[in-house]
N, C-alpha and C positions, 0 to 999 in steps of 0.2 A: 162246331161247324160240321155240316153234313154235305158230302159231295155225292151226287147221284147221277148215274148214266141215264140219258133220256132217249137218245135215238142214234142210229148209225152204227158204225163198227165198234166193237168193244174196246179197241185200242189199236195202236200202230202195228204194222207187220213185225214179226219176230226177227226177220233178217235185216240186212242193211238197206238203207234208203237215204235219199239226199237231204230232204228238208222237212221240218215240222212248221206248218203255217198256223199261227195262233191268232184267234179272234175273240175278243171279249164282247159280250152283249148285255144290253139292258134296254129293253123296249126297242124302238126304231126297227120294227120287223122288216119293212121294205128294204131299208138300207143294209141291214144285216144279211138278209137273204141274197142281195146283190153282191155283197162282199164274199159270201160263201161260194156263190156261182163263179165269181171271178177267180177265186182260189182253185176251184175245181177245173177251171178252164186252162190252167197253166200247163204248158207242154215242154217237152225236152228234159223233164226232170221227174224223179220219183218223190212224191210228197205225201205226207199225211196231214190232215186238217183237224185241228182241235178248236172247238167253239165252246166257250164257257159262259153260260148265262148267270148273271148275278142279281136276279130279282125281278125279272119280267113278269107281267101278269099271265095267267093261264092261257089266255088267247094268243098272246105273242109266242109263248113257249110252244104251243101246239103248232103254230105256223113254222117255227124254226125246226121242230121235230120233223115235219113233213118235208122240209127242204133237205134235211140230213138223212132221212130214212133210206133213200135209194143210193146213197153214196158209199161205196166200199172203202173209201179212204177218208171218210168224215166221221168224227166222234163228237157228239153233242152231250155236254155235261151241264149240270146246274148245281149251284150252291145255295144253302139257306142263308148265308151271310154275304154281305158285300165285302170282298177282300180288297177292293180298290184296284188300281192299275198295277201297282207293284206286286201285290200279293197274287192277283188273278193271273197275270202273265207268268209269274214264276211257277205257279202251280201247274198250269197246262204245258209250259215249256219243259218242265221236268218229267212229264209223263211220256214224252217221246225220246227217241234216240237218233234222230236224223243228224247228220254232221253239221247242219246249220239250222238256226231258229229264225224264222221270218215272222215278223209281227205286222198285222194289218188292222188299222182302225175299222170299226164296223160301219163307218160312214165313208169308207174309201174303197177303191178298186185298183187292181194292177193295170197299168196303162196298156200293156201288150201281153199276149199269151206267153211270151218267153221272159217276162220280167224276173221271175224267181230263178230261172236258169241263168240269167245274166248276173243276178246277185251272187249265186254260187260260183260262177266263173270268176267274178271279181275277187272273191275271197280266195279261191284256188290259186289265182295268179300272184297273190301277194301273201305269203305265209305269216308275215308280221302283223297283219290286220286282225283286230279283234272283231270289228264290226264295220258295216258301211251304212250310211244314211242316204236316202233317196231324195230326189227333187220332188217337192209336194206342190202340185198345181191344182187349180180349181177345175173341177170336172165341167163346169158350165162354160168358162171362158178360156181355159187353157193357160191363163196367166198364173204367175207364181202366187201361191197362197201366203200372203205376208204374215198371217197369224200363225203360220207353221214354219217360219224362218227362225231357226234356233242358233244362228251364227252371228258374228259381228255384222252390224248393218253395212259397214264398208265393203263387205264381201258380196252383197246382194247383186251388184252388176256381174258377178261371176257365177250366178245361179246355174248356168248351163255347163260350168266347168267341173273339174275334179280337184279336190285339195284335202290335205290332212286337216283334222279338226279335233276338238276335245269332247264332242258329243254328237248325237244324231237326233232326229225328230221321230217321236214315237209313232206317227201316223203310218210309216212304212220304212222298215229297215231290216237288216239281216245281221245275225251274230254267229260267229264261229262257236260251235258247241264246246270245244276245248277251252276257249277263252271264257265262255259263260260259266263253265264249271269251276275253272281256276279262280275267277273273280268272285264267285259265289252268288250269281244271279242278282236280282233286285232286292233291295232292303225293304222288307214288308212294312217297316215303321213309317216309311214315306207316304204310303197309301196312294197319293196322287201328287204329281208335280215334282220335277227334278230327278225322278228315278233313273232316267237315262243318263243324265250327267253324272250322277253318283256312281253308277256302274262303270261308266267310261273312266272316271278318275281312278277307280280301283284297278281297271285293266291297264291304264297308263302306268300306274305305280308298279305293275308287274312287267312292264317293258313292251306292252302291246301298243299299236297305233289304231286310230279311228280315221276313216276316210269318207268324205262326202262325194257322192257320185251324181253330178248334175245331169248325166246322160242316162240315168235310170229313173223313171218317173212313177209316181203314185197319183192317181186322180182322187181328189178330195171333195166331198160334197160340203159346201160351206153353208150351214143352216144355223144362224145365231140362236134361234129358238130352242135348239137342242143342246146348247152349250152351257157351261158353268160360268156365270158372270163374275167379274171381279168383285161386285158388291155382295155376292153370296159367299162362296167358299174359296175361290181361286186365290185371292190375295193372301188369305190366311195361310194356305198351304205353301204358296210361293215364298213367303217370308220365313215361316217356321222351318220348312225343309232346308232352305238355303243356309240358315244359321246352323242347323243340325249338321249339315255336310261340312261346314267350316270346322266345327268341333271334331268331327270324325277325322279331319286332316291334321288334328293335333294343335289347333290354334286355341288359345285361351280367350276368355271374354274380353280382356283388354285389347287384344289385337283385332277383334271383330267389332270394336266400338264404332269405327268409322262406317262400317256397313250398317250397323244398327241405326246410327244417326241418319244415314241416307234413306233407309226404309221409313223411319219416322217422318222425315221431310216429305217423301213421296206419298206416304199415307195421308198426311195432312193436305197435301196438294190435290189429292184425288178423293177427299172426304172419306177416307178409310182409316182414320186414326184408331178407332176402336178395334178393328180387325188387326191392325199392326201391333198394338200393345198386347192383345191376346196371343198373337203369334209369337212374339218375343218371349212371353212368359211360358208358353207351351214348349218352345225350343229349350228353355232352361230346364224343364222337367223331363225331357226325353233322355232315356238312358242310352249311353253309347254301347255299341256292340263290344263284346269282350276282346276281339282281336282286330282292332283298327290298324290298318297298315299305313304308316306315315309315307307321304310322297317323297321319293328320293330326289336328289338334285337333278338327275336326268329327266325325271317326270316334270319338274318345275320348268326346266329348259324347254321341254316339248310344249308345255302350256304357253310359255312366253312366246315361242316362235309361231304357234298355230292359233292363238286366240288373243292374248294380250297385245301383241304387236299390231293388231287391226282395230283396237278399240280407241285409239287416240290418246291425247293428253288427259291428265286429271281434270282440267277445266272443261274439255270437250265431253268427258264422261259425266261430269256434274250437270252440264246443261242438257245433254242428250238422254241421260238415263235417270238421274235423280229427280230433275225438275220436269221430266216429261209427263204429259197427261196420258193415262192409260186409255186404250181404246174402249169407248163406251159400249160398243157392241160386244157381247160375250164372245171371246175368242179363244177359249181353252176347251180342250176335249173333255167330254163328260167323264165323271170319276170312274165309271166302269165301262164306258163305251168308246175307248180311245180309238 
């Protein structure tokens, strides 16, 4: 893999600053430039912006370079290989040293000029927080983007509230750098899908908390034609990565058999049986990291109180989750343009 600087500043300032704003790019030049401009327009905070292109055509890269060229706090880089969301975000997050890491999808924008400042203030106000997730709303309608709701469905009426959670949505969030470093960033093996959940589990195991902030919004451009469909790659990564995470938690194959059965049923229900079987076999071949940290009892209690308690009875979950029909419109962020 080769990483090359393309345009903008050679790197972040040597002194202290507040935030690194990281944006991954793959084509979608108009949306990506708008995301960069939104990041540059943030006020009340010292930030450096990292943009990593993972395979755009020369014309797109030229346009991104022009957008970054006159920004003293923007660094545009490009890779020869597609590192995925997990690998790409980890790479550019680790290039900075701001006290928080803010990720923005390249088809999203901050709702207000002080969004990042409010993210930093939220983390400063609660030293026990590893990360905060934002409310993701449609830029066109202002309504909640249901494809970006990563919490139990029963909590959707509380989309404008704040509550502790076990994950955040990748489209817009902030992570305390000390927690990022302590938990080890994202697992590159995931590539795409569940990387945020996996990081949060490791942070929770270390005693950190995750907070959803419905009062801090991200504007998301919902363009199905630019997304990864369930029928292409998303369902494969969804199943493979979730089973891999279960194994990282120390669970044996026998204990995850009910989850495997649920995925097989849902795969059949949605005509994705082939993807499901391939994903299960791929999960079995994945090597576990050498230092997996088991979830302590306090972590399981946190998960039970802030996630499991809102998912209903086993019968409810069977009907609402296992037998549910997947949204036919592609509703997952692209593998390199989250």
